[in-house]
C-alpha positions in Angstrom: -87.4 -15.0 -54.0 -89.4 -17.3 -51.6 -92.7 -15.3 -49.9 -95.2 -16.3 -47.3 -98.9 -16.8 -48.2 -101.0 -15.4 -45.1 -104.9 -17.0 -45.7 -107.9 -17.7 -43.7 -108.3 -20.8 -41.6 -110.9 -22.1 -44.8 -107.7 -22.2 -46.5 -105.5 -23.9 -44.5 -108.3 -26.5 -43.7 -108.6 -27.6 -47.0 -104.8 -28.1 -47.9 -104.9 -29.9 -43.6 -102.5 -27.5 -42.7 -104.4 -26.5 -40.0 -101.7 -28.1 -37.2 -98.6 -27.9 -39.4 -98.4 -24.3 -40.3 -98.5 -21.1 -37.5 -101.7 -19.2 -36.7 -100.9 -16.2 -36.6 -103.1 -13.1 -34.0 -105.8 -12.8 -36.1 -106.5 -16.3 -36.5 -105.3 -16.6 -40.0 -102.7 -18.8 -41.0 -99.0 -18.3 -42.8 -98.4 -20.8 -45.4 -94.8 -21.8 -47.5 -94.7 -21.1 -51.4 -95.0 -24.7 -52.3 -97.8 -25.1 -49.8 -100.3 -23.8 -52.1 -99.5 -25.6 -55.7 -102.1 -27.7 -55.3 -103.8 -24.4 -56.5 -101.9 -24.2 -59.5 -98.5 -23.0 -60.4 -96.1 -20.2 -59.0 -96.4 -18.3 -62.1 -100.1 -17.8 -61.1 -99.4 -16.5 -57.7 -100.8 -13.4 -58.4 -104.7 -15.1 -59.8 -104.7 -18.3 -56.7 -104.4 -15.2 -54.4 -107.2 -13.9 -55.7 -109.4 -17.0 -55.5 -108.8 -18.0 -52.2 -108.3 -14.3 -51.0 -104.6 -14.8 -49.7 -101.6 -12.0 -49.8 -98.1 -12.9 -50.1 -95.4 -11.8 -47.5 -91.8 -11.5 -47.5 -89.8 -13.0 -44.5 -90.1 -9.1 -42.4 -93.2 -8.9 -43.4 -94.6 -12.7 -42.0 -92.4 -12.3 -38.9 -94.4 -9.0 -37.7 -97.8 -10.9 -37.7 -96.2 -13.4 -35.8 -95.1 -10.9 -33.4 -98.7 -9.1 -33.6 -97.1 -6.3 -34.7 -98.1 -5.9 -38.0 -101.7 -7.4 -39.1 -102.1 -7.5 -42.4 -106.7 -7.5 -43.3 -107.3 -10.3 -46.2 -109.1 -9.8 -49.3 -112.3 -11.4 -50.1 -111.9 -14.1 -51.8 -113.5 -15.0 -55.7 -113.9 -18.8 -54.5 -116.8 -19.5 -52.9 -115.3 -22.2 -51.4 -112.8 -20.0 -49.5 -115.3 -16.9 -48.4 -115.7 -16.1 -44.5 -118.7 -14.8 -43.5 -118.3 -12.0 -41.4 -120.7 -11.1 -38.9 -121.5 -7.8 -38.1 -122.5 -7.5 -34.3 -125.1 -4.4 -34.2 -123.9 -1.7 -33.1 -124.3 -0.6 -28.8 -127.1 1.7 -28.9 -126.8 5.3 -26.9 -128.5 5.3 -23.1 -132.2 5.1 -25.3 -132.4 1.3 -23.9 -131.4 1.6 -20.7 -131.1 5.4 -19.4 -129.9 6.1 -15.8 -131.8 6.6 -12.8 -132.0 10.3 -11.8 -132.3 11.2 -8.8 -134.7 13.7 -7.6 -133.8 17.5 -7.3 -132.7 18.0 -3.9 -130.4 16.7 -1.5 -128.1 14.3 -1.9 -129.3 12.6 1.3 -131.6 10.6 -1.4 -135.0 11.4 0.9 -137.0 13.0 -2.5 -135.8 17.0 -1.3 -138.1 17.3 1.0 -135.4 18.5 2.9 -135.9 15.8 6.2 -133.5 13.6 6.9 -134.2 10.0 6.1 -134.1 8.1 9.7 -130.4 6.4 10.2 -128.5 8.1 7.8 -126.2 10.9 8.8 -125.7 13.7 6.1 -122.1 14.6 5.6 -122.8 18.2 5.0 -124.0 18.5 8.4 -121.5 16.6 10.7 -118.7 18.5 8.7 -120.4 22.1 10.1 -120.7 21.1 13.4 -116.6 19.6 14.0 -114.6 22.2 14.9 -111.7 22.7 12.1 -107.7 21.0 14.1 -105.0 23.4 13.9 -101.4 21.7 13.3 -99.7 21.7 16.9 -97.4 23.9 16.5 -100.1 26.7 15.9 -101.3 25.8 18.9 -98.5 26.1 21.1 -97.4 29.2 19.8 -101.3 30.4 20.9 -100.5 29.1 24.0 -97.1 31.7 25.1 
């Protein structure tokens, strides 16, 4: 039964197949079994896959890779020529590097908690207290009768 061979970009470049074969969502390539014959006979497939860091997929699995619904991770190649160096990004540190600016204790007007209003700024609290609550029109007409 024919298999598709998922390999990393270095293998596809080595075989000059990067423009002839499908590239899947994770950046790797799907090759045909015959494409890896330069590495040895198909009876040596497990050893070849270990050397190049590839995996053999059935047709349905290869289709899932193309659709992006399933991503099969590749093992690390034992041959230095096909090893992919993974550069790990440093994890984002918590808020120790950039602490959030805290507002001083007090009111939300931003005046440092002195209780004095900042010139030109209206307090939301003050405007709410002075406004009379409005009643629905139906209730107002009932009171007038």
